[in-house]
N, C-alpha and C positions, 0 to 999 in steps of 0.2 A: 747189815750192812742196809744202808740206805735201797730207796724203789727210787727209779730213775724211766723216764721216758724220751725217746728218744726216733729220730724223723729219721730216716734215712733215703737217698738215694745212690742208686751204683746207675757208673754207666760202663761200656762197654760192649763183649758180643755178651746177651743175658736177655734175649725174647727169641726163641724155638727153640732152646737148648734146658728147658726143664728146671729156671731159673726159679722162677716163681714156689712150684710145688717141691724144690728143695729146701726155701727157705721154709715155707712152711712144715717141715720133717724137721729139720731143725729147731725148729722153736717151739713145736711141740713135746721134740725132745729136751729139751733145756727150761719146759713149763711157762715158755715167755709166750705174754697178752701181748694181739693187737694184729696188725693185717701185712700183708703185701697185694700188692699190683703193678700189671705192666702202664707207658704213660706212652703214648703218641710219640713221642719223638724218639721213641727204643729204649728209655731209660726203664729200669725199672723201683720202686716207691717203696719203701719198709715201715711199718711204727713196729718199734718194741718198748713193751714195758715189764716191768718187773727189778727183781733183784740188781742195782748196780751191776756186781763185779758178770753178773749173768747178764745182761743188757749187754755188756762191753765183750762182754766173750762170743755171744750172736752177731754183731758188730762185726769181729774179727774174723769169726769163719763167714761171713758176703764179702770180705775182700778178697778171700780165696775162691767161694762161689765152686761149684761143682765142677767136675773133670770136663766136661766140655764148654762153657763156660771160658768166658776170657775177660776179668774184671780191669777198669781200665782209670778206672778213679770211684770214691764211695766218701759223698758227702752227709757230712752227718751233725746234728741240731737239735738241742732242747726244743722238746713240744707237748702241746697242751691235753690237758687230762680228756679235753674237748674231744679230741681228734679220735681217740677210743669207741667215742659213739657212730663209728662207721663201723664198728664187727658185728657180723653176723648176730640176730637172737640168737640166743642158746651157745655160739661159739668163744672159744679163749683165742683162735685162732683161723682169721679169714681170706680166702683166696676172694679178689675184690674183681669187680669188672674193672677191664681197660680205660683209664680217661685220654 
């Protein structure tokens, strides 16, 4: 299957509940490349790159989230490969600082 790069914004109770660490673990388990970070508006933003079916599965997992989270909405859109430049050197998936 061809590759996909998707930008995702998750809203709900997704900060202070381990959501970012959970996303990073899920992404690394699936061998998805990208990053995740909190936003000051209370949302979590992520970028996922990999085989389209694996990226779709990752986004489906984000709709559920970890047990302590409450996901109200997930917005997804295509992303440009340049967005991967935010990865930390040597990492396949990065937890980035809040913006």
